[in-house]
MIBA-6964 format. One line per 10 residues: number of its first residue (from 1); their letters; for each residue x, y, z of N, C-alpha, C. Coordinates in steps of 0.001 Angstrom, whole numbers, padded with zeros to 6 digits. Layout:
N
NUM) a) X:Y:Z:X:Y:Z:X:Y:Z | ...
END
This chain:
315
1) mrklfitiia) 090009:074446:099938:089910:075313:098768:089749:074493:097485 | 090435:073353:097415:090340:072524:096210:088924:072003:096021 | 088323:071526:097131:086948:071021:097044:085986:072133:096633 | 086200:073344:097179:085347:074474:096825:085474:074792:095341 | 086703:074768:094833:086925:075063:093423:086232:074038:092536 | 086353:072745:092887:085711:071684:092104:084198:071849:092124 | 083657:072207:093295:082212:072410:093414:081742:073552:092524 | 082496:074660:092511:082127:075811:091688:082150:075451:090208 | 083208:074737:089774:083310:074332:088372:082154:073427:087988 | 081818:072476:088873:080703:071568:088594:079393:072332:088463
11) lllilkltaq) 079186:073314:089345:077962:074117:089284:077878:074884:087976 | 078989:075486:087554:078984:076241:086306:078721:075345:085101 | 079274:074117:085116:079032:073178:084022:077571:072780:083953 | 076982:072524:085118:075561:072158:085157:074703:073286:084613 | 075017:074515:085040:074248:075661:084570:074438:075885:083076 | 075650:075622:082579:075909:075773:081154:075109:074757:080352 | 075081:073504:080814:074303:072473:080132:072828:072820:080127 | 072370:073362:081267:070967:073784:081335:070687:074873:080308 | 071626:075798:080191:071443:076882:079221:071434:076352:077797 | 072293:075349:077501:072332:074779:076164:071026:074081:075822
21) eksqkkyltf) 070444:073407:076796:069164:072751:076567:068084:073782:076246 | 068156:074918:076925:067153:075954:076715:067429:076784:075465 | 068657:076631:074900:069037:077496:073797:068219:077256:072543 | 067549:076110:072472:066724:075827:071311:065437:076645:071327 | 065104:077212:072447:063888:078000:072539:064079:079340:071838 | 062999:080022:071621:063067:081271:070879:063278:082483:071770 | 063504:082250:073079:063710:083357:074007:065080:083248:074675 | 065654:084384:075031:066901:084414:075795:066604:083991:077229 | 067317:082985:077729:066967:082404:079025:068111:082373:080030 | 069299:082837:079646:070478:082636:080498:071476:083747:080219
31) dyqlivdnda) 072143:084257:081267:073248:085182:081019:074327:085078:082087 | 075518:085546:081695:076627:085743:082619:076691:087232:082945 | 076972:087528:084210:077157:088922:084609:078455:089054:085392 | 079215:090087:085091:080439:090389:085830:080417:091853:086227 | 080617:092106:087520:080723:093467:088051:082080:093597:088736 | 082835:094611:088368:084144:094868:088979:084162:096302:089492 | 084333:096468:090803:084486:097783:091427:085942:097959:091837 | 086511:099136:091567:087892:099365:091987:088186:100859:091967 | 088884:101327:093000:089257:102741:093002:090404:103022:092043 | 091060:101971:091533:092094:102173:090518:091504:102607:089181
41) ftfdltqdqy) 090180:102452:089008:089528:102878:087770:089271:104382:087732 | 089549:105084:088825:089406:106540:088835:090617:107161:088150 | 090586:108474:087965:091716:109140:087320:092970:109106:088191 | 092797:108905:089510:093939:108803:090418:094363:107341:090498 | 095320:106949:089667:095721:105549:089589:096522:105105:090803 | 096946:106048:091659:097685:105678:092864:096744:105346:094018 | 095459:105578:093838:094498:105378:094927:094265:103893:095182 | 094353:103491:096430:094128:102088:096816:093691:102101:098272 | 092423:102405:098525:092004:102654:099899:090534:102321:100119 | 090190:102128:101408:088811:101919:101864:088164:100749:101107
51) yssgiygsvr) 087058:100962:100407:086507:099873:099585:087390:099772:098347 | 088443:098965:098466:089503:098958:097467:089174:098111:096254 | 088398:097038:096457:088121:096139:095345:086870:095318:095622 | 086063:095135:094598:084916:094239:094666:084753:093539:093333 | 084635:092216:093353:084449:091430:092133:083250:090519:092345 | 082295:090587:091415:081051:089834:091550:080749:089147:090217 | 080845:087825:090196:080544:087062:088996:079312:086213:089209 | 078377:086251:088270:077130:085517:088483:076614:084898:087196 | 075782:083882:087380:074991:083316:086296:073532:083575:086647 | 072734:083939:085641:071345:084321:085859:070463:083516:084914
61) ilkdsianak) 069367:082978:085442:068512:082067:084691:067074:082550:084755 | 066428:082576:083605:065011:082926:083547:064181:081783:084120 | 063344:082089:085090:062479:081090:085717:061045:081261:085210 | 060190:080336:085621:058782:080465:085267:058208:081728:085899 | 057465:082474:085123:056877:083713:085627:055779:083426:086641 | 055564:084391:087523:054401:084333:088403:053310:085209:087790 | 052189:085300:088443:051016:085944:087835:051284:087367:087369 | 052043:088132:088144:052201:089557:087827:053646:089983:087612 | 054565:089017:087384:055965:089399:087251:056781:088333:086529 | 057819:088801:085831:058863:087922:085313:059854:087667:086440
71) viqsyqlnhr) 060423:086443:086505:061324:086075:087593:062655:085601:087012 | 063744:086149:087535:065095:085708:087188:065809:085315:088471 | 066456:084143:088441:067208:083668:089607:068694:083726:089292 | 069499:084167:090263:070937:084312:090041:071738:083610:091124 | 072927:083124:090717:073900:082502:091613:075196:083281:091440 | 075737:083788:092543:076826:084757:092441:077949:084445:093418 | 079200:084673:092975:080380:084625:093832:080853:086053:094071 | 081217:086357:095320:081535:087732:095715:082906:087810:096384 | 083661:088820:096029:084954:089112:096659:084994:090603:096967 | 085269:090954:098249:085372:092365:098629:086612:092562:099493
81) mytpkwigwd) 087211:093734:099353:088421:094037:100115:088371:095482:100595 | 088672:095670:101878:088727:097001:102485:090106:097203:103092 | 090687:098378:102862:092012:098692:103386:092021:100129:103902 | 093034:100507:104697:093149:101910:105117:093585:102792:103954 | 093729:104088:104223:094058:105038:103160:095414:104747:102537 | 096356:104251:103316:097686:103925:102786:098062:102520:103239 | 098271:101617:102276:098539:100214:102620:099960:100005:103127 | 100799:101044:103068:102158:100925:103586:102253:101088:105092 | 101171:101559:105736:101192:101684:107188:101278:100304:107826 | 102182:100170:108822:102332:098857:109463:102145:098905:110975
91) rqeqldrpya) 101770:100081:111519:101503:100188:112948:100034:100536:113159 | 099451:099981:114192:098021:100151:114426:097640:101616:114575 | 098483:102406:115245:098133:103802:115485:098141:104634:114196 | 098714:104102:113116:098708:104818:111843:097412:104612:111060 | 096728:103519:111312:095581:103132:110489:094392:104064:110707 | 093617:104281:109643:092387:105062:109779:091133:104201:109607 | 091306:102909:109363:090215:101942:109372:090847:100542:109342 | 090125:099508:109773:090676:098152:109726:090734:097609:108297 | 091645:096674:108088:091581:095836:106898:090411:094866:107062 | 089800:094476:105952:088734:093473:105991:088660:092783:104640
101) gllsasiane) 088569:091460:104665:088451:090684:103435:087262:089751:103503 | 086455:089725:102441:085239:088914:102417:085209:088049:101166 | 084779:086808:101346:084567:085876:100245:083243:085179:100495 | 082348:085202:099514:081007:084677:099761:080356:084210:098472 | 079211:083561:098638:078344:083178:097524:076936:083626:097867 | 076148:083891:096846:074789:084358:097107:073825:083802:096073 | 072578:083734:096469:071483:083363:095581:070430:084449:095685 | 069826:084793:094561:068857:085893:094564:067717:085597:093609 | 066565:086122:093936:065425:086170:093029:065147:087625:092682 | 064968:087888:091394:064632:089229:090922:063242:089188:090297
111) yyfhsnqylk) 062403:090132:090694:061017:090173:090226:060801:091450:089411 | 060427:091265:088145:060173:092381:087230:058659:092484:087053 | 058041:093324:087848:056584:093384:087887:056029:094084:086648 | 054891:093593:086178:054244:094190:085014:053822:095631:085290 | 053702:095990:086549:053352:097366:086938:054564:098298:086902 | 055670:097830:086282:056890:098626:086116:057583:098907:087444 | 057647:097893:088301:058409:097945:089540:059381:096764:089568 | 060369:096862:090453:061425:095846:090510:061743:095540:091964 | 061917:094247:092267:062284:093803:093611:063336:092712:093501 | 064397:092850:094291:065437:091827:094362:065645:091426:095813
121) aqlelgwlgp) 065628:090111:096067:065901:089567:097399:067090:088624:097278 | 068153:088901:098025:069403:088146:097910:069850:087636:099273 | 070210:086359:099328:070795:085761:100528:072268:085515:100261 | 073127:086068:101129:074576:085954:100964:075166:085177:102132 | 075965:084154:101813:076626:083317:102814:078109:083242:102487 | 078960:083349:103516:080385:083278:103240:081213:083504:104483 | 082378:084133:104293:083336:084282:105384:084018:085636:105325 | 084104:086273:106480:084842:087521:106663:086008:087233:107587 | 087217:087639:107191:088360:087456:108074:089516:086743:107407 | 090559:086403:108182:091748:085759:107618:091444:084491:106834
131) galvgetqat) 090393:083760:107232:090047:082525:106534:089643:082730:105092 | 089268:083947:104717:088903:084233:103325:090128:084407:102429 | 091325:084555:103025:092599:084648:102301:092674:085855:101354 | 091926:086890:101650:091939:088072:100788:093257:088832:100923 | 093819:088880:102124:095097:089553:102317:096204:088916:101502 | 096255:087581:101506:097259:086870:100712:097052:087124:099220 | 095798:087192:098813:095501:087456:097404:095995:088836:096987 | 095747:089852:097823:096214:091195:097495:097737:091256:097442 | 098404:090612:098405:099867:090630:098426:100442:089983:097165 | 099851:088868:096742:100320:088187:095534:100109:089051:094302
141) whrwfgmpqp) 098931:089640:094193:098607:090500:093056:099573:091674:092975 | 099844:092312:094087:100752:093460:094097:102182:093036:093771 | 102570:091852:094216:103923:091367:093906:104074:091113:092408 | 103066:090526:091789:103118:090259:090353:103278:091530:089528 | 102623:092606:089961:102610:093829:089170:103524:094915:089729 | 104371:094554:090690:105353:095496:091201:104773:096656:091971 | 103619:096459:092598:102977:097517:093376:103369:097400:094846 | 103183:098471:095645:103542:098422:097067:102814:097294:097795 | 103512:096669:098720:102922:095573:099484:102065:096099:100638 | 100898:095505:100872:100089:095883:102037:100756:095377:103310
151) mgwkyqinnt) 100868:096235:104317:101643:095901:105508:100786:095645:106750 | 099483:095898:106686:098694:095879:107918:097612:094828:108022 | 097687:093762:107215:096627:092755:107280:096576:092032:108622 | 097629:092162:109424:097594:091557:110765:096570:092244:111661 | 096087:093415:111239:095069:094137:112007:093667:093990:111388 | 093477:092996:110543:092187:092845:109869:091096:092356:110823 | 089837:092566:110413:088692:092057:111167:088786:090541:111247 | 088501:089992:112425:088716:088564:112666:087650:087702:111996 | 087908:086379:112019:087039:085412:111353:085614:085433:111894 | 084667:085486:110970:083254:085432:111334:082449:085038:110103
161) piinlnltyi) 081339:084336:110266:080529:083969:109100:079774:085170:108540 | 079539:085125:107240:078686:086119:106581:077318:085490:106363 | 076316:086073:106975:074924:085678:106740:074153:086977:106579 | 073863:087347:105359:073243:088642:105098:072080:088521:104121 | 071028:089257:104400:069894:089379:103491:069897:090796:102928 | 069867:090902:101604:069919:092198:100935:068680:092368:100062 | 068039:093527:100170:066809:093801:099429:066959:095090:098626 | 066420:095089:097408:066370:096286:096569:064963:096429:095999 | 064405:097631:096104:063071:097898:095551:063127:099194:094753 | 062657:099144:093505:062695:100302:092614:061294:100580:092090
171) kpiyssynfe) 060901:101850:092158:059575:102255:091683:059691:103612:090990 | 059338:103693:089706:059369:104983:089012:058350:105968:089589 | 058751:107232:089636:057857:108311:090062:057265:109017:088845 | 058117:109228:087840:057660:109822:086580:058470:109209:085446 | 057814:108820:084355:058499:108183:083233:058025:108757:081910 | 058985:108915:080984:058678:109232:079595:059707:108504:078738 | 059666:108720:077433:060575:108008:076537:062033:108317:076837 | 062347:109567:077184:063751:109944:077364:064069:110562:078721 | 063147:110468:079672:063408:110989:081020:062645:110154:082040 | 063328:109864:083156:062648:109111:084216:063195:109525:085578
181) ltsetnasgg) 062284:109666:086530:062622:109925:087925:062172:108716:088730 | 063104:108118:089483:062852:106825:090113:063276:106833:091572 | 062499:106155:092404:062862:105909:093803:063489:104529:093916 | 064654:104458:094572:065323:103176:094807:065647:103039:096291 | 065211:101936:096885:065455:101660:098299:066272:100382:098423 | 067363:100451:099203:068211:099288:099465:068307:099067:100965 | 068198:097814:101392:068310:097481:102814:069089:096186:102966 | 069944:096132:103980:070734:094938:104278:070685:094659:105769 | 070638:093376:106122:070659:092982:107523:071343:091640:107686 | 072155:091508:108748:072844:090246:108981:074067:090422:109842
191) tvynnirqel) 075040:089552:109644:076225:089537:110500:077289:090547:110083 | 077175:091125:108883:078205:092057:108403:077625:093436:108109 | 076692:093518:107173:076130:094808:106767:074725:094961:107322 | 074487:096105:107973:073157:096429:108489:072895:097902:108202 | 072168:098173:107130:071949:099558:106725:070704:099661:105863 | 070262:100887:105666:069182:101183:104736:069545:102456:103986 | 069319:102458:102677:069681:103620:101859:068524:103958:100927 | 068222:105240:100847:067182:105725:099940:067825:106620:098885 | 067552:106319:097622:068098:107092:096512:066974:107636:095640 | 067274:108725:094960:066364:109315:093978:067153:109433:092680
201) mvrvgelkpi) 066787:108618:091693:067586:108503:090473:066921:109203:089294 | 067750:109906:088520:067317:110528:087270:068011:109813:086118 | 067224:109356:085136:067770:108750:083919:067369:109610:082721 | 068346:109859:081846:068105:110686:080664:068737:110006:079456 | 067961:109816:078395:068482:109208:077182:067421:108403:076470 | 067861:107408:075728:066948:106497:075040:066620:105364:076009 | 065472:105452:076662:065157:104608:077812:064143:103523:077480 | 064236:102448:078275:063162:101472:078371:062572:101572:079775 | 061330:101127:079975:060768:101110:081332:061676:100325:082274 | 061657:100667:083555:062607:100081:084497:062504:098560:084533
211) nksayvsssl) 061308:097995:084348:061169:096540:084397:061625:095866:083109 | 062079:096666:082123:062619:096122:080877:063995:096700:080566 | 064591:097372:081550:065805:098149:081313:067073:097380:081653 | 068171:097763:080987:069485:097220:081313:069923:097611:082716 | 069332:098650:083278:069704:099061:084638:069552:097912:085625 | 068528:097088:085434:068302:095934:086307:068461:094627:085531 | 069205:094675:084422:069543:093470:083638:068308:092633:083320 | 067322:093257:082716:066012:092622:082577:065767:091955:081227 | 066782:091848:080363:066537:091417:078984:066276:089927:078819 | 066565:089110:079836:066207:087697:079719:064701:087579:079524
221) gnkriklpep) 064317:086699:078617:062909:086579:078261:062586:087265:076952 | 063506:088121:076458:063313:088726:075143:063493:087680:074050 | 062908:087913:072890:063040:086981:071775:064460:086991:071231 | 064915:085812:070773:066205:085725:070095:066049:086318:068701 | 066875:087275:068385:066837:087865:067053:068252:087929:066507 | 068374:087738:065212:069667:087813:064553:069677:089033:063642 | 070610:089932:063933:070738:091147:063140:072105:091166:062472 | 072208:091629:061220:073523:091721:060562:074504:092544:061392 | 073995:093648:061939:074791:094502:062821:073918:094872:064016 | 074125:094217:065154:073285:094505:066330:073278:095990:066665
231) kiseiyffys) 072099:096533:066864:071949:097950:067164:071748:098162:068659 | 072188:099309:069131:071969:099659:070531:070476:099808:070782 | 069986:099087:071774:068559:099139:072088:068247:100091:073238 | 069284:100479:073993:069085:101408:075110:070407:102087:075426 | 070373:103393:075600:071561:104139:076019:071097:105356:076808 | 071672:105536:077992:071245:106664:078823:072315:106991:079862 | 072214:108194:080387:073026:108634:081514:072126:108697:082745 | 072737:108510:083902:071932:108598:085120:072741:109222:086250 | 072003:109792:087191:072591:110349:088412:071666:110001:089562 | 072255:109530:090677:071435:109032:091782:072059:109400:093124
241) pgleyvfyna) 071636:110506:093749:072081:110806:095112:071311:109959:096115 | 071977:109623:097225:071318:108792:098223:071794:109088:099628 | 070936:108814:100583:071248:108967:102004:071146:107602:102664 | 072199:107205:103376:072294:105873:103979:072414:105982:105496 | 071640:105160:106197:071796:105057:107647:072415:103705:107963 | 073521:103722:108712:074271:102511:109040:073966:102112:110478 | 073310:100975:110650:073052:100450:111989:074300:099767:112546 | 074980:099002:111681:076188:098284:112105:076948:097848:110859 | 078264:098009:110882:079119:097600:109771:080295:096824:110341 | 080273:095510:110184:081298:094662:110793:082674:094886:110188
251) tlegnfigek) 082769:095401:108955:084085:095650:108371:084790:096818:109051 | 084035:097635:109785:084604:098724:110575:084569:098434:112067 | 083395:098004:112547:083149:097885:113983:083495:096518:114557 | 083882:095592:113685:084313:094290:114165:083204:093259:114189 | 083622:092021:114247:082689:090894:114253:082054:090744:115621 | 080777:090333:115652:080142:090022:116931:079951:088521:117110 | 080411:087724:116137:080477:086266:116268:081937:085872:116133 | 082448:085080:117071:083841:084666:117023:084739:085537:117879 | 086044:085245:117818:087027:085967:118622:087063:087441:118238 | 087135:088303:119241:087084:089746:119028:088256:090222:118174
261) siytvdairw) 088000:091176:117287:089045:091766:116452:089917:092693:117289 | 091219:092752:116953:092147:093527:117772:092061:095024:117482 | 091527:095391:116319:091439:096814:115969:090114:097075:115262 | 089327:097987:115806:088048:098373:115203:087868:099886:115345 | 086917:100426:114614:086553:101838:114736:085032:101937:114727 | 084522:103047:115212:083074:103278:115177:082656:103776:113796 | 081537:103278:113320:081007:103723:112029:080216:105011:112195 | 080334:105909:111226:079461:107078:111162:078085:106607:110705 | 077054:107049:111404:075715:106506:111144:075103:107016:109841 | 075334:108280:109503:074745:108839:108281:075825:109014:107223
271) vfqhrggvml) 075614:108410:106059:076566:108485:104947:075817:108934:103691 | 076391:109902:102992:075832:110338:101707:076565:109631:100573 | 075811:109190:099591:076403:108559:098420:075841:109203:097157 | 076720:109416:096179:076305:109883:094859:076782:108862:093834 | 075899:108505:092913:076259:107613:091812:075926:108296:090493 | 076756:108064:089499:076465:108580:088171:077158:107730:087137 | 076555:107620:085952:077192:106793:084952:076420:106716:083660 | 076829:105763:082838:076203:105543:081539:075954:104050:081370 | 074807:103705:080801:074449:102317:080518:074137:102182:079034 | 074632:101084:078442:074363:100777:077041:073884:099337:076946
281) swprfdlgfi) 072948:099085:076036:072410:097736:075898:072210:097390:074429 | 072611:096164:074069:072353:095567:072774:071453:094350:072993 | 070964:093701:071944:070067:092561:072160:070632:091479:073075 | 071954:091251:073037:072519:090176:073858:073627:090642:074797 | 073845:091928:074924:074993:092400:075706:074665:093739:076352 | 075081:093894:077613:074953:095167:078331:076329:095617:078798 | 076537:096916:078842:077784:097487:079333:077457:098739:080130 | 078013:098825:081334:077758:099980:082177:079007:100465:082877 | 079130:101778:083028:080206:102403:083791:079549:103290:084844 | 079891:103058:086106:079237:103758:087206:080299:104316:088149
291) aywrtqenas) 080246:105613:088413:081155:106258:089363:080421:106488:090683 | 081120:106228:091789:080556:106367:093134:081374:107381:093919 | 080676:108227:094674:081308:109147:095616:080614:108968:096964 | 081384:108699:098009:080810:108473:099335:081506:109360:100361 | 080717:109911:101286:081301:110669:102385:081975:109704:103355 | 082727:110246:104315:083507:109408:105220:082606:108458:105998 | 083099:107228:106196:082327:106183:106859:082739:105989:108312 | 083880:106568:108701:084280:106610:110108:085064:107892:110334 | 085194:108294:111598:085682:109640:111918:087096:109910:111422 | 087967:108914:111426:089357:109137:111045:089594:109014:109544
301) atrhdyvgvr) 088588:108572:108792:088731:108398:107350:088356:109678:106607 | 088562:109668:105296:088143:110764:104432:087082:110238:103461 | 086589:111108:102605:085612:110656:101605:086287:109668:100646 | 085474:108968:099869:086032:107939:098990:085280:107929:097667 | 085996:107602:096590:085351:107431:095292:085960:106231:094577 | 085143:105599:093766:085591:104448:092983:084684:104302:091775 | 085055:103401:090872:084298:103195:089642:083964:101720:089495 | 082751:101444:089039:082323:100082:088767:082075:099879:087281 | 082429:098690:086790:082168:098297:085405:081277:097064:085434 | 080204:097077:084642:079269:095948:084623:079085:095425:083210
311) lnqrf) 079173:094091:083075:079009:093429:081786:077966:092331:081915 | 077091:092222:080928:076137:091116:080837:076214:090515:079440 | 076295:089182:079366:076253:088481:078082:075136:087461:078129 | 074173:087589:077229:072987:086725:077234:073080:085618:076192 | 072393:084490:076492:072366:083341:075582:070933:082852:075411
END
């Protein structure tokens, strides 16, 4: 863990120095992004279940453009945690899904096509299971804040590598200044997540085209401007229903590499998801709040909802 920490710090320093060198240019070339998902952000503050927590921190760098698109490359650290409906359960027969903890890093290329389309290809590498130490992290966090201790991490999905390829493709169907209807397709394949989801998104407000919108964090490459009082450059509400088909989900069905997990459940193949939220953008900063509602992912579970917060700071 110490070597990993030193490596991460060194990488961030190198990227920071690179950003400082580029800061003399007249365009924004670098940003930090933080995404935090948690069911504690809902109005039910006692909720701590299913997809209980996700933290994603990344650095994003503007690369040389290709003939028909702007290109941004990102380096990201990922933390995800899954728990049953009640973390106080300590017997296997009480659980309605396995515990699962994931720690990973990813690299991605994002393509902002001049034809107003968007494509993201991400490779994620890491570890699922006790070796990720997510259970210990949750126990420590709950102890610090006087919250109930999780009792069932002994039934978590066993150690296995994370090797996943994730793709996102977005194409507007109809666009105007204050209304847009968009198709979004997401697909994942690998050792943990194997699914495809199709969404139809409606955006309403003061909009930019999708290839220039805060929705896909596209502001790198914009000119550096200094304003006495930075004005909001984009603000809108959106709603996006989606239908997902799950081929295999290792956080539920267990690892297929390594020693077999002692407790698994079958995944429901068809899952409905609804997303809705608000996005705001300034010349150097983005802020988004997104609420998620998902139908049950396995037979013994119930539906789930959580909220995500997204921040971008550009340099």
